[in-house]
C-alpha positions as CSV (number, residue, x, y, z in Angstrom):
1,M,111.7,105.7,115.5
2,A,114.8,103.6,115.8
3,E,115.8,101.9,119.0
4,P,118.8,103.4,120.9
5,G,122.0,102.3,119.2
6,Q,120.1,101.4,116.0
7,K,120.5,104.1,113.4
8,F,117.7,103.1,111.0
9,Q,114.6,101.0,111.3
10,H,112.7,99.4,108.4
11,V,109.0,100.4,108.3
12,E,106.3,98.4,106.5
13,R,102.6,98.9,107.3
14,E,99.3,98.6,105.6
15,L,97.2,101.8,106.0
16,V,93.4,102.0,105.7
17,G,92.0,105.3,104.8
18,E,88.8,107.1,106.0
19,P,85.5,105.6,104.7
20,L,83.9,107.3,101.8
21,A,80.1,106.8,101.1
22,I,79.2,106.5,97.5
23,G,75.5,105.8,97.1
24,E,74.7,102.8,99.3
25,R,78.3,101.5,99.3
26,V,81.2,102.6,101.6
27,I,84.7,102.4,100.2
28,R,88.0,102.7,102.1
29,P,91.4,103.0,100.3
30,V,94.2,100.7,101.4
31,A,97.9,101.6,100.9
32,R,101.2,100.1,101.7
33,L,103.7,102.2,103.6
34,R,107.4,101.1,103.2
35,G,110.7,102.7,103.9
36,W,113.3,103.5,106.6
37,V,113.3,106.0,109.4
38,G,116.0,106.8,111.9
39,A,117.4,109.2,114.4
40,D,120.4,109.6,116.6
41,G,121.4,112.2,119.1
42,G,124.0,113.2,121.5
43,P,124.7,116.0,124.1
44,H,125.4,118.5,121.3
45,G,122.6,117.8,118.9
46,G,121.2,115.0,116.8
47,W,119.7,114.1,113.5
48,G,116.7,112.4,112.1
49,G,115.4,111.4,108.7
50,G,113.7,108.9,106.6
51,W,112.6,107.6,103.3
52,L,109.0,106.5,102.9
53,R,106.9,105.3,100.0
54,V,103.1,105.0,100.0
55,Q,101.6,102.8,97.3
56,P,97.9,102.3,96.8
57,I,97.2,98.5,96.8
58,A,93.4,98.0,97.2
59,V,90.0,99.3,98.2
60,I,87.6,97.8,100.6
61,V,84.0,98.0,99.5
62,R,81.2,97.5,102.0
63,E,77.9,96.8,100.3
64,A,74.5,97.9,101.6
65,D,73.9,94.4,103.1
66,G,77.1,94.7,105.1
67,A,79.2,92.3,102.9
68,E,82.8,93.5,102.4
69,N,85.0,92.8,99.4
70,R,88.6,93.7,99.0
71,V,89.4,94.8,95.4
72,S,93.1,94.8,94.6
73,I,94.6,97.6,92.5
74,T,96.5,96.1,89.6
75,A,99.9,97.2,88.3
76,E,98.1,98.8,85.3
77,A,95.9,100.9,87.6
78,N,99.0,101.9,89.6
79,Q,100.7,103.0,86.4
80,A,97.6,104.9,85.3
81,L,97.6,106.8,88.6
82,R,101.3,107.6,88.3
83,N,100.7,108.8,84.7
84,M,97.8,111.1,85.9
85,I,100.0,112.5,88.6
86,M,102.9,113.1,86.2
87,G,100.6,114.7,83.7
88,G,99.3,117.1,86.4
89,L,102.9,117.9,87.4
90,A,103.8,118.5,83.8
91,V,100.9,120.9,83.3
92,A,101.8,122.8,86.5
93,G,105.4,123.1,85.3
94,I,104.4,124.4,81.9
95,C,102.0,126.9,83.5
96,L,104.8,128.1,85.9
97,A,107.2,128.5,83.0
98,I,104.7,130.5,81.0
99,M,104.0,132.8,84.1
100,M,107.8,133.3,84.5
101,L,108.3,134.1,80.8
102,R,105.4,136.5,80.9
103,E,106.8,138.3,84.0
104,L,110.2,138.5,82.4
105,A,108.8,139.9,79.1
106,S,106.8,142.6,81.1
107,R,110.0,143.6,82.9
108,V,111.9,143.9,79.6
109,V,109.1,146.1,78.2
110,R,109.1,148.3,81.3
111,H,112.9,148.6,81.3
112,S,113.1,149.5,77.6
113,A,110.4,152.2,78.0
114,V,112.4,154.0,80.6
């Protein structure tokens, strides 16, 4: 968190994920964490908050012989990941809308039958 008297603090770190074994290789994702966090308080209360962004930047691949290679994730790969996430969110939103419309229609049918 922020030092006393300092409202916000810049955060920038490289995070390495848990190893995942795939065949004889072990891969670990690498992401960049950037943003701001802060907090302040007094005798009658306080506040805290932040803005953080996590961006995948590479994977570390350890071969069966122990050699490690860092493979950067290109801007195109990042865009493809974002597109997949947005597509999934769009599908979820459409499903939610269909469920809400179906519930509304069943309520109208029940109400008109009474």
